[in-house]
N, C-alpha and C positions, 0 to 999 in steps of 0.2 A: 282110339276114340270109340265110345260106346255106340251100340246099334241105334239108328235113328228112331226105331219104333219100339224102344224098350218101355216097360211100364213106368220106370222111374222118370225117364225123360218126359213121358206124357203127363205124369203128375206135376212135374215142374212147369210145363207149358200150361196146364190147366190152372195152376196157382197164379202164374204170371198173367194169364188172360183175365182172370177175375180182378186182379190188382191193377193192371195196366188200363183195362177198360173203365174201371171205377174212378181211378185217380189220375191217369195220365202216366206216360212213361218216365218223365222227369222226376215225378214225386215218389216213385216207388224204388226202393233200394233192393239190391240183390239179397241183403239180409232179410228183408221183409218177405220176399218170394220164397227163400229157403225155409223161413219159419212157417209160412202158410202151407208149403208143400210137406212140412214135417221132416225136413232133411237138413243136413249141415251144408254150410256154404261151400265147403270142399266138394261134396257130392254134386252140387249144382254145377261148379266149375269142371267137374269131370265130364259132365254131359254137354256143357256149353262153354266155349273158350272165353266168351265175354258177354256182358249184358247186351251189347249190340246184337250178337247172334241170337240171344234169347228173344229180343224184341222182334227180330225177323221171323223167328219160329212162331211166335204169338200170332203174327199176321198170316203167315203161311197156313197155320192150323185153322184160320177163319175163312180161308178162300173157298174151298169146296163146300163147306156147310152153308155159307152165304149164298153161293151160286145155286145150290140145290134148293134152298128156300125160295129164292126168287123164281126159279124155274118151276117150282111147284105152284106158286101163285099164278104164274103165267098159264100153265097147263090147266089149272082148275077153273079159270075164268071162262065163262061162256061168251060166244060172240066172235067177232073178227079180231084181227091183230091189234086194232085200236083199243078194244075192250081188254084184251089180254095185257097189253103194255100198261094201261090205266090201272089194272088190278094190282100190278107190282107196287105202284105208288099208293093206292088205297090201302093196301096191307102194310106198307112202311108207315103211313100215317097212323094206322091203328097201333103198330108196335111203338111208335114214337110217343104215344100217349101214356105208355107205361112209366111209372116213376123212376125206374132204374135205367131207362134208355138214355144214353149219353151221346147219341149221334154215331156217325160212321167212324169206327175205329181206325180205318185206313187213312181217312182224311185227318183225323185228330193227330194221329202219329206223324203223318207227313208235315202237318203244321208245326209240330214240336221240333221237327228235324229240318226245317226249311233251309237252313244254312248248310246242310250236309246232303246234297243231292245224290252222292255216291253211297250213302248209308245202306246196309243190307235191308233195312226195314222199308226205306223209300222204294227200293227195287221190288220188294215183296208187294207193297201197296200198288205199284205200277202194274205188276203182273196181274193182280186181282182185277184192276179196273179194265185192263186189256182183255182178260178172260171173259169178263161180263160183256164187254162190247162185242167181242167176236161171237159169243153165244147168242146175243140178241140179234146181231146182223144175220146169223144163220137162220134163226127163227123167222125174222122178217122176210128173208129171201124165200124161204119155203112156203110163205103165204102170199107170194107174188107182189111184194111191196117194191116200189121203184127205189133205186139207190139205197139198198138196205145198209150198206156200210157207213155211209154218211149219216143216215137217219139214226143208226145205233149210236154213233158218236154224239149227235145232237141230244139224244135222250140221256146219255150219260152226263152231258153238260147240264141238262135240266135237273137231273137227280143230284149231282154234286152241288149245284147252286142251291137246291132246296135244303140239302143237308147243312150247307153253310148258313143259310138264313135261319134254320132251326137252332143252330148253336147261338146265334145272336138274339133271336126273338122268342125262342122256346114256344113256338106255335106251330103245331103239326099241319095247320091249314096251308102253310107254304108248300108242303109235300103234296097235298091234294091239288093245289093250283098247278104245280109242276106236272102232275099226272094228267090234268085236263089239257095242258099245253102239249104234252107228249102225244095224247090221243089225237088231238087235232092235227099234229104233224103227220101221224101215221095215216089218218083218214085222207089227208091231202095227197099222199103218195101211194094210196092203195089203188090197184088196177081194178079190182071188183069192188066198187064202192057200194056199201050196204044201204 
């Protein structure tokens, strides 16, 4: 099996990312991905044993960039933990206003694979959500927030609920409302209330 960090493999994942995010995993064929990557289907299958593995690689490739972006928004925000958490949602609402924004790729993929809980892409999505939750809990803990692990989980629920509402209503105001609710929860659990 080829090296996981090869340029060809990256080219395939980049092509798959563009197509899967724009159209959904069920609507995109392996042929379309190979064509977009400028490769043969045989080359694609040399790097990925199945479309399922490629779908998981697409999500795994989004994990750290998404976490880094949210951490950047959190770090750049002024104020206490409540303002920093709300900044994540504010920036998500801004991004959601872009015409090419299609929602959370992790949730959209999980929805398409709802009847397949053991699918490698569902596991990749679960890892991403868990990574975000753990990162947020650590940030909240460092700022003296009470019950940071439970609070991080509640904030993830608000975020994923907002993403779901966005898919239905196509209105970024839902993300803003979720951010306001998240900030309220953080303030209620902050030991040094500003």
